[in-house]
N, C-alpha and C positions, 0 to 999 in steps of 0.2 A: 171309505176309510176315514176314521175320525182324524181331523187335522187340528193341531195345537200350535198356538203362538206363544213363545216364551219371550218376555221383555225383561231383560236382566243386564245390568251394567257390569257385574262381577263376572269376568270371563270364566273362572273356574266353576262357579255355580251354574252359569248358563250352559256351559259345555256338559256338565254333569246332567242337568235336567234334560237337555236335548238327547244325550246318549241314552238315558234311561227310558225316555218316551219312545225312541226308535227301537230299543231293545224289546220293549213291550208291544211293539207292532204298530205304533202310531206314527203318522206323518207329523213332523214337527219343524217349524221355522223358528229361528232365533235371531233377535235383534237386540242391540244394546242401548238404544236411545229412543225417546219419543219421536224424534225427527225420522229415524229409520222406520218406525212403526207406520208413520204417515205415508211412507213410500210403498209399503206393502199393498197388495192388490185389494185391500178392504177387509175390515174385521169381520164382515158377514161371511167370509170364506172359512172362518175358523169356528169350530164347535166349542173350543175352550181357549181362554186367554189367561196365562199365568204371568203376573206382572209384579215388578219391584215397585214399592211405594217411594223409594228415595233414589230416583234416577238423576243423573247430572243435569238434565234439561227439564226436570219437572217430576210430578207425581204420576206414576203409572196408571192410577185410577182415572186420570183425565182422558184416557183413550176409550173407556167403556161408557 
């Protein structure tokens, strides 16, 4: 199963994306900061990363 990581600090947007990916049949993890992303088991476990560019602790592109 395709696994997606969503990095988004806006709770409403993050919940919406996670919900829609799950509804479409994808596994989806959701975090709201870059620090939380670093705690994840590694980006190599995800086929897709959807990230916010304006996170409170940096630019989401820094994780890729």
